[in-house]
Residue frames relative to the residue before (quaternion, step in Angstrom):
aa qw qx qy qz dx dy dz
M 1.0000 0.0000 0.0000 0.0000 0.00 0.00 0.00
Q 0.3674 -0.7557 0.5006 0.2079 3.57 -0.85 0.99
D 0.5059 -0.6271 0.5105 0.3004 3.51 -1.24 0.57
T 0.4120 -0.7396 0.4754 0.2391 3.62 -0.68 1.07
Q 0.5689 0.5847 -0.3989 0.4189 3.65 1.16 -0.38
S 0.7266 0.4423 -0.2573 0.4586 3.59 0.98 -0.62
M 0.6056 0.5913 -0.3430 0.4072 3.59 1.26 0.01
G 0.8039 -0.3361 0.1553 0.4655 3.54 0.83 0.89
S 0.5489 0.6066 -0.4252 0.3872 3.62 1.07 -0.03
V 0.2566 -0.7682 0.5676 0.1478 3.52 -1.05 0.65
G 0.4709 -0.7061 0.4662 0.2496 3.49 -1.13 0.69
P 0.7037 -0.4531 0.3348 0.4330 3.62 -1.30 0.02
V 0.5652 0.5806 -0.4123 0.4164 3.62 1.02 -0.42
F 0.6249 0.5498 -0.3283 0.4466 3.54 0.95 -0.87
W 0.7039 0.4764 -0.2649 0.4554 3.57 0.86 -1.00
I 0.6099 0.5331 -0.3370 0.4798 3.58 1.14 -0.71
V 0.6616 0.4868 -0.3109 0.4781 3.61 0.90 -0.81
C 0.6423 0.5288 -0.3177 0.4548 3.61 0.94 -0.81
I 0.6836 0.4736 -0.2831 0.4777 3.55 0.87 -0.94
G 0.6242 0.5346 -0.3280 0.4659 3.59 1.09 -0.71
L 0.6483 0.4988 -0.3131 0.4826 3.61 0.95 -0.79
I 0.6543 0.5096 -0.3214 0.4571 3.58 0.91 -0.83
V 0.6514 0.5012 -0.3071 0.4798 3.60 0.93 -0.87
F 0.6567 0.5018 -0.3200 0.4633 3.59 0.92 -0.83
Y 0.6457 0.5107 -0.3151 0.4721 3.62 0.95 -0.84
V 0.6637 0.4873 -0.3192 0.4692 3.62 0.92 -0.84
L 0.6279 0.5253 -0.3445 0.4595 3.63 1.01 -0.68
C 0.6408 0.5106 -0.3202 0.4755 3.58 1.02 -0.80
M 0.6858 0.4591 -0.3025 0.4769 3.64 0.83 -0.90
W 0.5713 0.5749 -0.3713 0.4531 3.64 1.12 -0.69
K 0.7026 0.4768 -0.2647 0.4570 3.57 0.84 -1.01
I 0.6465 0.5039 -0.3227 0.4733 3.58 1.02 -0.79
F 0.6353 0.5174 -0.3397 0.4618 3.60 0.97 -0.71
E 0.6506 0.5078 -0.3106 0.4715 3.56 1.00 -0.86
K 0.6264 0.5283 -0.3436 0.4588 3.63 0.95 -0.72
A 0.7116 0.4452 -0.2569 0.4789 3.54 1.06 -0.73
G 0.5810 -0.6105 0.3805 0.3807 3.61 1.22 0.11
K 0.5667 0.5688 -0.3969 0.4448 3.59 1.19 0.33
P 0.5967 -0.5574 0.4099 0.4066 3.59 -1.16 0.34
G 0.4917 -0.6860 0.4593 0.2769 3.56 -0.91 0.95
W 0.6099 0.5859 -0.3514 0.4015 3.55 1.02 -0.72
A 0.5271 0.6333 -0.4148 0.3862 3.61 1.24 -0.44
A 0.5676 0.6288 -0.3747 0.3768 3.61 1.12 -0.47
I 0.7379 0.4190 -0.2266 0.4780 3.55 1.16 -0.56
V 0.6024 0.5498 -0.3603 0.4528 3.59 1.27 0.03
P 0.3855 -0.7427 0.4874 0.2493 3.60 -0.45 1.09
I 0.8005 0.2223 -0.2657 0.4891 3.52 -1.18 0.83
Y 0.6628 0.4898 -0.3005 0.4801 3.59 0.84 -0.96
N 0.6444 0.5280 -0.3474 0.4305 3.59 0.98 -0.74
V 0.6213 0.5196 -0.3393 0.4785 3.59 1.13 -0.54
V 0.6172 0.5336 -0.3362 0.4704 3.55 1.07 -0.82
V 0.6530 0.5007 -0.3022 0.4812 3.62 0.91 -0.88
L 0.6503 0.5156 -0.3117 0.4628 3.57 0.91 -0.91
L 0.6449 0.5064 -0.3156 0.4776 3.63 0.96 -0.81
D 0.6430 0.5050 -0.3220 0.4772 3.57 1.05 -0.74
I 0.6306 0.5423 -0.3385 0.4402 3.60 0.94 -0.78
V 0.7522 0.3897 -0.2082 0.4888 3.56 0.89 -0.93
G 0.5372 -0.6774 0.3839 0.3243 3.59 1.25 0.05
K 0.5021 0.6164 -0.4548 0.4013 3.58 1.07 0.59
P 0.5561 -0.6221 0.4275 0.3477 3.61 -1.10 0.60
I 0.6276 -0.5723 0.3904 0.3553 3.53 -1.21 0.73
W 0.6095 0.5669 -0.3926 0.3912 3.66 0.94 -0.62
W 0.4952 0.6584 -0.4301 0.3692 3.62 1.19 -0.20
I 0.5323 0.6268 -0.4139 0.3905 3.60 1.21 -0.39
I 0.5720 0.5716 -0.3762 0.4522 3.61 1.20 -0.51
L 0.6395 0.5424 -0.3376 0.4276 3.59 1.00 -0.76
Y 0.5937 0.5687 -0.3637 0.4379 3.59 1.17 -0.44
L 0.6401 0.5374 -0.3160 0.4490 3.60 1.16 -0.32
I 0.6580 0.5000 -0.3071 0.4720 3.58 1.28 -0.25
P 0.4630 -0.7026 0.4598 0.2837 3.59 -0.60 1.11
L 0.8066 0.1974 -0.2500 0.4979 3.57 -1.12 0.87
V 0.6251 0.4946 -0.3299 0.5057 3.61 0.94 -0.75
S 0.6284 0.5424 -0.3361 0.4449 3.61 0.98 -0.78
L 0.6328 0.5299 -0.3364 0.4534 3.55 1.05 -0.74
I 0.6533 0.4939 -0.3097 0.4830 3.63 0.95 -0.83
V 0.6557 0.4983 -0.3175 0.4701 3.58 0.89 -0.94
G 0.6340 0.5327 -0.3351 0.4495 3.66 0.89 -0.80
I 0.6495 0.5010 -0.3066 0.4829 3.60 0.99 -0.82
I 0.6655 0.4891 -0.3180 0.4655 3.61 0.91 -0.83
V 0.6487 0.5103 -0.3234 0.4628 3.59 0.96 -0.83
L 0.6686 0.4745 -0.3190 0.4755 3.64 0.90 -0.80
A 0.6256 0.5151 -0.3522 0.4682 3.62 0.99 -0.70
N 0.6644 0.4776 -0.2982 0.4914 3.60 0.95 -0.78
L 0.5977 0.5566 -0.3656 0.4464 3.62 1.04 -0.60
A 0.6512 0.4942 -0.3130 0.4834 3.55 1.01 -0.86
K 0.6417 0.5615 -0.3029 0.4256 3.58 1.03 -0.89
V 0.7079 0.4625 -0.2646 0.4636 3.57 0.85 -1.02
F 0.6837 0.4259 -0.2872 0.5184 3.60 1.23 -0.28
G 0.5827 -0.6440 0.3420 0.3588 3.57 1.26 0.39
K 0.5059 0.6345 -0.4259 0.4001 3.55 1.19 0.51
G 0.4763 -0.7053 0.4593 0.2545 3.54 -1.18 0.49
T 0.7845 -0.3307 0.2589 0.4563 3.51 -1.38 -0.28
G 0.6326 0.5490 -0.3348 0.4316 3.58 0.99 -0.79
F 0.6539 0.4863 -0.3054 0.4927 3.55 1.03 -0.83
A 0.6364 0.5200 -0.3458 0.4528 3.63 0.97 -0.66
I 0.6303 0.4972 -0.3360 0.4925 3.59 1.03 -0.68
G 0.6114 0.5369 -0.3420 0.4701 3.61 1.10 -0.67
L 0.6436 0.5210 -0.3184 0.4614 3.61 0.93 -0.83
I 0.6742 0.5046 -0.2897 0.4549 3.54 1.00 -0.88
F 0.8246 0.2877 -0.1321 0.4689 3.59 0.72 -1.04
L 0.7803 0.2114 -0.0942 0.5810 3.61 1.18 -0.57
G 0.0372 0.8694 -0.4910 0.0417 3.54 0.90 0.95
F 0.6257 0.5556 -0.3385 0.4303 3.55 1.10 -0.74
I 0.6756 0.4304 -0.2915 0.5228 3.62 1.25 -0.23
F 0.7684 0.4295 -0.2076 0.4266 3.56 0.83 -1.04
F 0.5746 0.5672 -0.3936 0.4395 3.59 1.15 -0.39
P 0.6674 0.4807 -0.3209 0.4696 3.64 0.91 -0.77
I 0.6045 0.5411 -0.3515 0.4672 3.59 1.10 -0.70
L 0.6769 0.4810 -0.2877 0.4772 3.56 0.91 -0.86
A 0.6958 0.4854 -0.2831 0.4473 3.56 0.94 -0.86
F 0.8192 0.2821 -0.1022 0.4887 3.58 0.78 -1.00
G 0.5505 0.6102 -0.3874 0.4178 3.51 1.31 0.01
D 0.6652 -0.5263 0.3634 0.3853 3.59 -1.25 -0.26
A 0.3433 0.7571 -0.4871 0.2677 3.57 1.20 0.29
T 0.1453 -0.7881 0.5939 0.0706 3.54 -0.98 0.92
Y 0.5123 -0.6714 0.4670 0.2621 3.48 -1.22 0.81
H 0.0464 -0.7631 0.6442 0.0222 3.55 -1.05 0.87
K 0.4651 -0.7142 0.4417 0.2801 3.55 -0.49 1.26
P 0.4874 -0.6773 0.4626 0.2995 3.61 -0.89 0.89
S 0.4811 -0.6868 0.4752 0.2665 3.55 -1.11 0.76
């Protein structure tokens, strides 16, 4: 007879870590939104947070439709993150960091000295 614990179930530590990471990410986005002059609470509202993020990076709201298309959403996400780095005065290297190491670069953007510059 097999042990049911080893058959794919996860323990409470896993869920505590997951919730902690989600809360941390929300705090980072909250701070980024506030730096950009947007309400921080928008970071916790599904779909609206993407609308606000698109506004921050200077992309039209209809781009939210592109997030619904497989593979296209990946490209759009990369473009939005690259533009997010740009509007906070960061370069290409920082944009690559946001794309591949977001758990490190989002807190740097949120709690660092980066300032928002409205997109042209």
